[in-house]
N, C-alpha and C positions, 0 to 999 in steps of 0.2 A: 504494500500500500504506500510506502514511503516514496516509491518511484513516481507516484501520481503528483508529487509536489511540482515537478517540472511542467505539468499540464495545467496548473492553476492559473487563472486569469488574475494577475496581481492588481490590475486596475479595479477589478470587482472587489477584491479583498480590501483595497484602500477605501473605496466608496462605502463598503459595508462597515468598516471601522469608523469612518466619519459619521455615518448614520447612527450606529450603536452609541457612539460617544455623545452625539448631539441629543439622542433620546435620553441618555443618562443625565445630561446637564438639565434638560427640560423637566424630567421626571422628579429629580431630587431637589431642584432649586425653584421650580415654578409650580408644577402640577400637584406634587404631593409633599411639599416642603414641611408643612405643619404635621401631616400624618407621619412622615419619616421621623421628625424630631420626637413626636409623641411615642412612636414605637421604640425609640432609644431611651425613653424616660427623660428627655431633655427639652420638653416643650417650653420651659421657662428660661432656657439658655440659648445663646447664640452658638451655633455649631461652628467649630474651628476646622476649616477644611482648605486653608490656603497653602499648605505645604505642598511641594511638588509631588510627593508620593500619592496624594489624593487625586492627582490628575494622571500622572504617568503610570502608576500601578494598575488602575482599572483599564487603561488603554492597552497595556501589555497583556493583561489577562483576556481582554476582549479580542485582541489579535490572535491569541492562542485558540480561543473558542472558534473564531472565524476560520482560521487555517484548518483546524480539525474538522469543522463542518464542511469546508470545501473539499477536503480529501475524502471524507465519507460520502458526500453527495456524488463525487466523481466515481468512487468505487461502486456505489449502488446504482449508478446510471440514472441519476435524477436530473432530468432536463426540462421538466414542465413546471409551470407555476403551482399547479395542484400538488405535484410531488414535492416541491420545495416547501410549500406551506405545511403539508403533512409531515415532512421531516422536521421542520421548525417546531411544530407543535409537539411531536414525539420527543425530540431531544430537549426542547424547552421544558416540558413537564417532567420527563423522565430523568433528566440530568440537572438542569439549571434550577428549576423551581424546587424540586425535592431536596437538592443539595443545599440550597439557600435556607430552607426551613430547617433542615438537619443541623446546619452550622449555628442557626439562631437558637436552637434548643440547648441552652446552657445556663448555668446559674447567674452569669454576668449580664444576660439580656433580660431586661425587665418585662418586655412584652414580646416573647419569641414568635408567637403565631402571627401577631400583628405585623411585626417586622418581616417575617417570612412571606406573608402575602404581599406586602407593598414591594419589597425588593424582588421577590420571586416573579411577580407579574411584570416587573420591569424586564427581567431577563427573558421571560417567555415572549413578551412583545418584541423585544430586541432580536430574539432568535428568529422569529417569523420574518421580520424585516430583513435581517441578514441573509436568510436563505432565499428570500425573494430577489434580493439584489444579486446574489451569486448565480441564481438561475438566469436572471436577465442578462448578465454579463458573460454567459457561456457562449 
């Protein structure tokens, strides 16, 4: 499967990364800012997220998610929008959403299920967008 890296459309990967990152910026700073802060138990605090790690870290992780998805979609022969959305939903729920909830379930997270739903739905939505872009750029 690793040999499929040479067949990846890197422009599609870049566009998917931009879209996923833009969605994250909108999701956590505009659309669900208050809910996100509440899920962290910090609704009365200003969230400190100006350090480079809060921008670079998620982009690197997103890039790995996108590359893995591109390789798997290529290996599975997914070339239609319906197939891309189906793969996005399957991987989004099966890996990203469930893993987000799993990570949130710990004694340090005041509202783990609330956090899991808010953040998990971001990743699920992002994954469907990513897979749609990857299909469009094939």
